[in-house]
C-alpha positions in Angstrom: 215.8 -43.0 139.5 213.5 -39.9 139.1 209.8 -40.4 139.8 208.8 -39.8 136.2 210.7 -43.0 135.1 209.3 -45.3 137.7 206.2 -46.4 135.8 208.2 -46.9 132.5 210.8 -49.2 134.0 208.2 -51.1 136.0 206.1 -51.7 132.9 209.2 -52.6 130.8 210.4 -55.2 133.3 206.9 -56.8 133.3 206.8 -56.8 129.5 210.2 -58.4 129.1 209.3 -61.0 131.8 206.6 -62.1 129.4 209.3 -62.7 126.8 211.4 -64.7 129.4 213.9 -61.9 129.7 215.0 -60.8 133.2 215.7 -57.1 133.5 217.3 -55.2 136.3 217.9 -51.4 136.5 221.1 -49.8 137.8 220.5 -46.3 139.0 223.0 -43.8 140.3 222.4 -41.9 143.5 221.1 -38.4 142.6 223.7 -35.7 142.4 223.5 -31.9 143.0 220.6 -30.4 141.1 219.0 -33.8 140.6 219.0 -34.3 144.4 217.5 -30.8 145.0 214.4 -31.7 142.9 213.5 -34.3 145.6 211.9 -36.7 143.2 214.1 -39.8 143.6 212.3 -43.1 144.1 213.2 -46.6 145.2 211.9 -50.0 144.1 212.9 -53.7 144.6 214.1 -53.9 141.0 216.5 -50.9 141.3 220.2 -51.5 142.2 221.7 -48.2 143.3 225.4 -47.4 143.0 227.5 -44.4 143.8 228.7 -42.8 140.5 232.4 -41.8 140.4 233.2 -38.5 138.7 236.3 -36.6 137.7 236.2 -32.9 137.3 238.8 -31.5 134.9 238.9 -27.9 133.6 235.2 -27.2 134.1 234.1 -30.6 132.6 232.8 -33.6 134.4 233.9 -37.1 133.3 231.8 -40.0 134.4 234.0 -42.8 135.8 231.0 -45.1 136.1 230.6 -47.7 138.8 227.8 -49.9 137.4 229.9 -52.5 135.5 229.9 -55.0 138.4 226.1 -55.1 138.0 226.1 -56.3 134.3 229.3 -58.3 134.0 227.5 -61.7 134.1 224.5 -60.7 132.0 223.6 -61.4 128.4 223.1 -57.7 127.5 223.3 -54.2 128.9 221.8 -51.0 127.8 223.9 -47.9 128.8 223.7 -44.2 128.3 225.0 -42.8 125.0 227.6 -40.3 126.3 231.1 -39.6 125.0 232.4 -38.9 128.5 231.0 -42.0 130.3 233.5 -44.7 131.2 230.8 -47.2 131.8 229.7 -46.9 128.1 233.2 -47.7 126.9 233.4 -50.6 129.4 230.2 -52.0 128.0 231.4 -51.8 124.4 234.7 -53.4 125.5 232.9 -56.2 127.2 230.8 -56.8 124.1 233.9 -57.1 122.0 235.5 -59.7 124.3 232.5 -62.0 125.1 229.0 -62.8 124.2 227.3 -59.8 125.6 225.2 -57.3 123.6 225.3 -53.6 124.2 222.6 -51.1 123.6 222.8 -47.3 123.8 220.0 -45.1 124.7 219.4 -41.4 125.1 219.1 -38.3 123.0 221.6 -39.8 120.5 221.7 -36.5 118.6 223.3 -33.5 120.6 220.3 -31.5 121.7 220.9 -29.8 125.0 224.4 -28.6 124.3 226.7 -28.0 121.3 229.1 -30.8 122.2 232.8 -30.5 121.5 234.1 -32.2 118.4 235.9 -34.9 120.3 232.9 -35.9 122.2 230.7 -35.9 119.1 233.2 -38.1 117.3 233.4 -40.5 120.2 229.6 -40.7 120.4 229.4 -41.5 116.7 232.0 -44.3 117.2 229.9 -45.6 120.1 226.8 -45.8 117.9 228.6 -47.8 115.2 230.0 -50.2 117.8 226.7 -50.9 119.6 224.3 -53.8 118.8 221.3 -51.5 119.1 220.4 -47.8 119.5 217.4 -46.6 121.5 216.7 -43.0 120.5 214.3 -40.9 122.4 212.6 -39.4 119.3 212.7 -39.6 115.4 215.4 -36.9 115.3 217.8 -39.1 117.2 216.8 -42.1 115.1 217.7 -40.2 111.9 221.0 -39.0 113.4 222.0 -42.6 114.2 221.3 -43.8 110.7 223.3 -40.8 109.2 226.1 -41.8 111.6 226.4 -45.2 109.9 224.0 -47.4 112.0 221.8 -49.8 110.0 218.1 -48.9 110.4 217.3 -52.4 111.7 219.5 -51.6 114.7 217.8 -48.4 115.7 214.5 -47.9 117.6 212.8 -44.6 118.1 211.2 -45.3 121.5 209.1 -42.1 121.6 210.0 -41.0 125.1 207.0 -40.4 127.3 205.8 -40.5 130.9 202.8 -42.2 132.5 200.0 -39.7 131.8 197.1 -41.9 133.2 196.6 -39.8 136.3 196.9 -36.6 134.4 194.4 -37.6 131.8 192.0 -38.7 134.5 192.4 -35.4 136.3 192.0 -33.4 133.1 188.7 -35.1 132.4 187.3 -35.0 135.9 188.1 -31.4 137.0 184.8 -29.5 137.4 184.0 -25.9 136.8 183.3 -25.4 140.5 186.8 -26.7 141.3 188.3 -24.3 138.8 186.4 -21.4 140.2 187.5 -22.3 143.8 191.1 -22.6 142.6 190.9 -19.1 140.9 189.3 -17.6 144.0 191.9 -19.1 146.3 194.8 -17.5 144.3 193.0 -14.4 143.0 193.2 -15.4 139.4 191.4 -14.2 136.3 190.6 -16.1 133.1 192.7 -14.8 130.2 195.2 -13.3 132.6 196.7 -16.5 134.0 199.6 -18.6 132.8 201.1 -21.8 134.0 204.6 -23.3 134.6 205.2 -27.0 135.3 208.6 -28.4 135.8 211.9 -28.2 137.8 213.3 -24.9 138.8 216.9 -25.1 137.8 219.4 -23.7 135.4 218.3 -25.8 132.4 214.9 -24.1 132.6 216.4 -20.6 132.5 214.5 -19.4 135.6 216.7 -16.2 135.6 215.4 -15.5 132.0 211.8 -16.2 133.2 212.2 -13.8 136.2 213.4 -11.0 133.9 210.5 -11.6 131.5 208.0 -11.5 134.3 209.4 -8.2 135.5 208.9 -6.7 132.0 205.4 -8.3 131.8 204.5 -6.7 135.1 205.2 -3.2 133.6 202.9 -4.1 130.6 200.1 -5.8 132.5 200.2 -6.3 136.3 197.0 -8.3 136.2 198.7 -11.3 134.6 199.7 -14.0 137.0 201.9 -17.1 136.7 201.1 -20.4 138.6 204.3 -22.3 139.2 204.3 -26.1 140.0 207.8 -27.4 140.7 210.8 -27.1 142.9 214.5 -26.7 142.4 217.7 -24.9 143.2 216.7 -21.7 141.3 213.3 -21.3 142.9 214.6 -18.2 144.8 214.9 -16.3 141.5 211.2 -15.9 141.5 211.0 -14.4 145.0 210.6 -10.8 143.7 207.7 -11.8 141.4 206.1 -13.7 144.2 206.5 -10.7 146.6 204.6 -8.4 144.2 201.8 -11.0 143.8 202.6 -11.9 140.2 203.6 -15.5 140.9 201.9 -18.2 142.9 204.3 -21.0 144.0 202.6 -24.4 144.5 205.7 -26.5 145.0 205.6 -30.1 143.8 202.1 -30.5 142.3 199.9 -33.5 142.0 198.1 -34.5 138.7 195.0 -32.7 140.0 196.9 -29.6 140.7 198.5 -29.7 137.2 195.1 -30.2 135.6 193.7 -27.2 137.6 196.6 -25.0 136.5 195.9 -26.0 132.9 192.2 -25.5 133.3 192.5 -21.8 134.4 195.6 -20.9 132.3 195.9 -19.6 128.8 199.3 -21.3 128.1 202.4 -22.6 129.7 205.6 -20.6 129.9 208.9 -22.4 129.2 211.7 -20.1 128.0 214.3 -22.7 128.8 214.5 -26.4 128.0 211.4 -28.1 126.7 211.6 -31.7 127.6 208.9 -34.1 128.8 206.7 -31.1 129.7 205.8 -31.3 126.0 203.9 -34.5 126.7 202.1 -32.9 129.7 201.2 -29.9 127.6 199.7 -32.1 124.9 197.8 -34.1 127.5 196.4 -30.9 129.1 195.8 -29.3 125.6 197.6 -26.1 126.4 200.3 -24.6 124.2 203.8 -23.8 125.4 205.2 -20.3 124.9 209.0 -20.6 124.4 212.1 -19.1 122.8 214.3 -20.0 119.9 216.9 -21.3 122.4 219.1 -23.9 120.7 219.1 -26.4 123.6 215.6 -27.8 123.9 215.4 -31.5 124.6 214.3 -34.0 121.8 210.6 -34.0 123.1 210.4 -30.5 121.7 209.8 -32.3 118.4 206.4 -33.4 119.6 205.1 -29.9 119.4 203.7 -28.1 116.4 204.6 -24.4 115.8 201.7 -22.0 115.9 199.4 -24.6 117.5 200.9 -26.4 120.5 204.0 -24.2 120.5 204.6 -20.5 120.0 208.2 -19.3 119.7 209.9 -15.9 120.1 213.4 -14.8 119.4 215.8 -15.7 122.1 215.8 -12.5 124.2 213.7 -11.2 127.1 212.1 -8.3 125.2 210.8 -10.6 122.3 209.6 -13.3 124.7 207.7 -10.8 126.8 206.1 -9.4 123.7 205.1 -12.9 122.6 203.4 -13.6 125.9 201.6 -10.2 126.0 200.5 -10.6 122.3 199.4 -14.2 122.8 197.1 -13.2 125.7 195.7 -10.3 123.7 195.0 -12.5 120.7 193.4 -15.2 122.9 190.9 -12.6 124.2 189.8 -11.9 120.6 189.2 -15.6 119.8 187.4 -16.8 122.9 184.7 -19.3 121.8 186.4 -20.1 118.5 186.7 -23.8 117.6 190.0 -25.4 118.1 190.5 -28.4 115.7 194.1 -29.1 116.5 194.9 -32.7 117.2 196.5 -32.9 120.7 197.8 -36.4 120.3 200.7 -37.4 122.4 203.2 -40.3 122.9 202.1 -42.8 125.5 204.1 -44.8 128.0 202.5 -48.0 126.8 203.8 -47.4 123.3 207.2 -46.5 124.6 207.4 -49.8 126.5 206.3 -51.7 123.4 209.0 -49.9 121.3 211.8 -50.4 123.9 210.9 -54.1 124.5 210.9 -54.8 120.8 214.3 -53.2 120.4 215.7 -55.3 123.3 214.3 -58.5 121.8 215.9 -57.6 118.4 219.2 -56.8 120.1 219.3 -60.2 121.9 218.4 -62.1 118.8 221.0 -60.4 116.7 224.0 -62.5 115.9 227.4 -61.3 117.1 
């Protein structure tokens, strides 16, 4: 259970309790890169299990381990994943007895190409489920195109609890910004931010190469990094030359300060829920045309809250350099863009409504 999910599940459980529905959450113990992020949480409504996995030919097949936790329940919501044995067990249980099964996740293949067999199996899973909970409208549309009735699909609008971030954004003073800049030797118009995990999905190696090229173009530009992960060491060279400031795991106040002094956020790798943070903080994300962004990428608007380069280091470096140059020429210009963002309250409402519909649906 990563920390960013704690508020959602806690609120969902309370919402369902109001509808006389008891909800428990089964969470696998964190594995490998997940564990290295150091953001796992515990709560009295979480039942932890050790996931079983089989590694075959470079692929990982999930053998599950959570079935014992739902076998006596009225319904279960499991991950939509072609290689997850627990998902097939849930569908099998639904076929044998009066249990409903919901699938949740990206639904559409976003973060990888997916092999044809997996994709075919996942479409079969969708059609066999009682309800589909898609992160975003893109997944909603994909489920319907795969043969699921619209009444059995909910776009939950995946989000995080942004309350603290909104409060921090609105309460940061100019003196705090100035102190933060002085402490890290930053300059307005020459500072960029990064918020998120530092692992392979974020392409930290690509970011490091881009920073090296940017250093040659403009050594005054600095990047403030908030996050930890297994690939943090790839930024050691940039940190050594004074181009990068590493803050580690950052609080909401730290993130608001980073946004307050930065021109934009860098994210050449996977854009996920950082899209919500960027909208809350009203800063655009500079990214690449990498084909494996997560569904939350859909929340951003090109040339307003997102600027995209071709998927190579040279083009990305040029995008960053040109963006900073253009910003200098438009300082003081009005920005009328609507920075609206999905909220966790609405996500809870959407998910709870889908669960009620699933339970009321006749077998």
